[in-house]
Backbone as CSV, one residue per row, in Angstrom:
resi,resn,N_x,N_y,N_z,CA_x,CA_y,CA_z,C_x,C_y,C_z
1,MET,104.464,101.408,85.080,104.828,102.450,84.149,104.984,103.744,84.937
2,ASP,106.085,104.435,84.773,106.292,105.702,85.464,105.579,106.812,84.700
3,CYS,104.524,107.315,85.289,103.734,108.370,84.641,103.479,109.505,85.618
4,GLY,104.470,109.761,86.456,104.321,110.821,87.437,103.389,110.382,88.556
5,HIS,102.717,111.343,89.154,101.763,111.045,90.225,100.458,110.591,89.575
6,ALA,100.444,109.327,89.149,99.288,108.763,88.452,99.438,107.251,88.438
7,ASN,98.575,106.566,87.711,98.586,105.108,87.688,98.501,104.587,86.256
8,TRP,99.401,103.667,85.913,99.395,102.978,84.617,100.075,101.646,84.842
9,ASN,99.331,100.559,84.723,99.869,99.213,84.921,99.495,98.349,83.728
10,GLU,100.357,97.389,83.427,100.101,96.504,82.291,100.409,95.058,82.643
11,ILE,99.641,94.176,82.023,99.896,92.741,82.067,99.986,92.306,80.612
12,GLU,101.081,91.636,80.286,101.268,91.179,78.915,101.450,89.670,78.887
13,THR,100.775,89.030,77.941,100.961,87.613,77.675,101.294,87.502,76.183
14,PRO,101.674,86.337,75.717,101.949,86.210,74.284,100.749,86.557,73.395
15,SER,99.540,86.403,73.920,98.357,86.630,73.081,97.554,87.880,73.422
16,ASP,97.767,88.478,74.574,96.954,89.613,75.003,97.791,90.647,75.739
17,ARG,97.218,91.843,75.789,97.812,92.925,76.576,96.678,93.606,77.327
18,ILE,96.824,93.685,78.634,95.827,94.323,79.484,96.469,95.562,80.092
19,ILE,95.802,96.676,79.947,96.275,97.912,80.559,95.252,98.309,81.611
20,TYR,95.741,98.508,82.811,94.885,98.892,83.932,95.206,100.338,84.269
21,ASP,94.351,101.207,83.834,94.491,102.658,83.966,95.532,103.193,82.986
22,VAL,95.286,104.371,82.499,96.213,105.075,81.602,96.363,106.501,82.123
23,GLY,96.847,106.573,83.329,96.997,107.866,83.978,98.249,108.596,83.538
24,ALA,98.248,109.863,83.821,99.420,110.722,83.647,99.271,111.850,84.653
25,SER,100.379,112.310,85.128,100.347,113.399,86.097,99.652,114.620,85.505
26,ARG,98.866,115.272,86.301,98.193,116.483,85.807,99.189,117.609,85.567
27,TYR,100.415,117.426,86.015,101.472,118.413,85.785,102.230,118.159,84.487
28,PHE,101.946,117.032,83.832,102.596,116.727,82.557,102.034,117.628,81.464
29,THR,102.891,118.025,80.536,102.422,118.707,79.338,101.863,117.656,78.381
30,LYS,101.155,118.102,77.347,100.654,117.154,76.351,101.802,116.380,75.717
31,ALA,102.926,117.051,75.481,104.088,116.380,74.896,104.614,115.292,75.830
32,MET,104.626,115.541,77.124,105.087,114.540,78.084,104.142,113.345,78.110
33,VAL,102.848,113.594,78.024,101.871,112.497,77.985,102.072,111.684,76.709
34,ARG,102.255,112.363,75.579,102.499,111.655,74.315,103.762,110.805,74.419
35,ASP,104.795,111.311,75.081,106.026,110.536,75.256,105.753,109.236,76.007
36,VAL,104.919,109.304,77.033,104.555,108.099,77.784,103.840,107.114,76.857
37,ILE,102.867,107.604,76.107,102.085,106.725,75.218,102.989,106.099,74.157
38,VAL,103.800,106.914,73.525,104.699,106.409,72.479,105.661,105.370,73.043
39,SER,106.141,105.583,74.263,107.068,104.630,74.873,106.427,103.261,75.073
40,ARG,105.107,103.206,75.160,104.397,101.941,75.357,104.107,101.221,74.038
41,LYS,104.403,101.845,72.912,104.275,101.226,71.575,102.872,100.673,71.318
42,ILE,101.888,101.404,71.739,100.497,100.976,71.547,100.126,100.986,70.068
43,GLY,100.599,101.990,69.341,100.254,102.126,67.923,100.727,100.986,67.048
44,THR,101.762,100.278,67.472,102.285,99.165,66.669,101.965,97.798,67.274
45,GLU,101.175,97.789,68.324,100.831,96.534,69.016,100.054,95.608,68.086
46,LYS,100.447,94.344,68.065,99.760,93.324,67.253,98.710,92.565,68.059
47,ARG,98.902,92.502,69.369,97.952,91.786,70.227,96.757,92.686,70.540
48,PRO,95.608,92.076,70.809,94.473,92.890,71.264,94.782,93.511,72.619
49,ILE,94.278,94.711,72.814,94.467,95.422,74.082,93.110,95.606,74.738
50,CYS,93.036,95.245,75.992,91.854,95.517,76.800,92.256,96.556,77.838
51,LEU,91.535,97.655,77.885,91.826,98.739,78.817,90.783,98.754,79.918
52,PHE,91.255,98.767,81.162,90.394,98.906,82.326,90.686,100.245,82.984
53,ILE,89.651,101.011,83.253,89.785,102.237,84.028,89.214,101.929,85.410
54,SER,90.048,102.052,86.450,89.625,101.646,87.786,88.593,102.589,88.391
55,HIS,88.787,103.890,88.185,87.827,104.881,88.676,88.102,106.204,87.967
56,TRP,87.193,107.135,88.130,87.199,108.345,87.313,87.990,109.511,87.895
57,ASP,89.036,109.245,88.639,89.973,110.311,88.988,90.875,110.500,87.775
58,VAL,91.100,111.731,87.402,91.796,112.037,86.152,93.186,111.409,86.078
59,ASP,93.835,111.186,87.211,95.167,110.577,87.173,95.123,109.081,86.840
60,HIS,93.931,108.572,86.562,93.789,107.176,86.144,93.371,107.033,84.686
61,TYR,93.065,108.145,84.016,92.676,108.045,82.606,93.138,109.212,81.730
62,LEU,93.873,110.157,82.269,94.247,111.360,81.531,94.949,111.070,80.202
63,ALA,95.834,110.095,80.164,96.576,109.814,78.927,95.653,109.378,77.796
64,LEU,94.527,108.785,78.120,93.591,108.358,77.086,93.190,109.522,76.182
65,LEU,93.116,110.715,76.737,92.742,111.891,75.952,93.797,112.254,74.916
66,GLU,94.991,111.711,75.037,96.068,112.006,74.089,96.369,110.845,73.140
67,PHE,95.602,109.747,73.226,95.765,108.656,72.269,95.364,109.180,70.891
68,ASN,96.096,108.780,69.869,95.706,109.152,68.509,94.776,108.071,67.949
69,PRO,94.167,108.303,66.777,93.221,107.314,66.239,93.811,105.915,66.043
70,VAL,95.061,105.812,65.649,95.684,104.489,65.481,95.770,103.777,66.829
71,GLU,96.188,104.487,67.859,96.281,103.887,69.196,94.903,103.513,69.719
72,LEU,93.937,104.365,69.498,92.570,104.050,69.939,92.032,102.820,69.220
73,SER,92.405,102.643,67.958,91.918,101.486,67.194,92.466,100.168,67.726
74,LYS,93.521,100.208,68.508,94.120,98.998,69.078,93.367,98.499,70.312
75,LEU,92.480,99.321,70.852,91.730,98.942,72.053,90.557,98.049,71.671
76,ARG,90.640,96.790,72.049,89.558,95.854,71.757,88.358,96.127,72.656
77,ASN,88.628,96.387,73.921,87.591,96.681,74.913,88.071,97.794,75.823
78,VAL,87.130,98.595,76.264,87.406,99.589,77.300,86.365,99.362,78.381
79,VAL,86.829,98.966,79.559,85.941,98.649,80.674,86.084,99.762,81.707
80,VAL,84.951,100.345,82.072,84.967,101.499,82.978,83.986,101.277,84.128
81,PRO,84.161,102.014,85.218,83.229,101.897,86.336,81.850,102.445,85.966
82,SER,80.845,101.909,86.607,79.473,102.335,86.303,79.115,103.687,86.913
83,GLN,79.829,104.102,87.925,79.549,105.401,88.523,80.148,106.485,87.626
84,ILE,79.280,107.167,86.891,79.698,108.110,85.861,79.734,109.530,86.430
85,PRO,80.886,110.189,86.304,80.965,111.568,86.803,80.318,112.545,85.825
86,ASN,79.829,113.630,86.325,79.237,114.663,85.488,80.276,115.777,85.300
87,THR,81.316,115.451,84.499,82.396,116.403,84.287,82.661,116.577,82.793
88,ALA,83.235,117.705,82.447,83.589,117.970,81.054,84.684,117.014,80.581
89,THR,85.605,116.659,81.462,86.686,115.746,81.081,86.137,114.372,80.749
90,PHE,85.216,113.880,81.565,84.581,112.597,81.265,83.851,112.671,79.928
91,ALA,83.151,113.748,79.670,82.441,113.918,78.402,83.419,113.876,77.224
92,ARG,84.599,114.464,77.394,85.618,114.422,76.334,86.082,112.992,76.083
93,VAL,86.271,112.210,77.137,86.676,110.822,76.990,85.604,110.034,76.241
94,CYS,84.365,110.204,76.631,83.259,109.489,75.950,83.195,109.860,74.477
95,GLN,83.328,111.135,74.176,83.274,111.578,72.790,84.447,111.012,71.990
96,LEU,85.635,111.020,72.584,86.821,110.481,71.917,86.625,109.007,71.592
97,LEU,86.136,108.227,72.540,85.916,106.807,72.300,84.820,106.588,71.259
98,ALA,83.743,107.354,71.344,82.654,107.222,70.376,83.137,107.583,68.963
99,ASP,83.919,108.639,68.848,84.410,109.071,67.545,85.378,108.065,66.917
100,ASN,85.950,107.203,67.747,86.924,106.230,67.264,86.449,104.798,67.424
101,ASN,85.146,104.628,67.477,84.517,103.299,67.559,85.030,102.472,68.717
């Protein structure tokens, strides 16, 4: 997935969708990040989605902060590294996921 200087990869099968990182360039505007998310049709996905975050550099998870509640509800699992950063951005991600079950 072209998301600027960042990482977003997907594996799709007939029954599952795996997303490995949901990065977006830190130079993208919120509208540009939303365009990337919308282009991936996450909100209308029928298959379960498992999201893996490889590590806590913002270019590997920034787009997650722009997922809307419908898109967040499509995530069956979110797997993250155990080394937790002490940053405000990480705290925002945790709160967003907690607020959306």
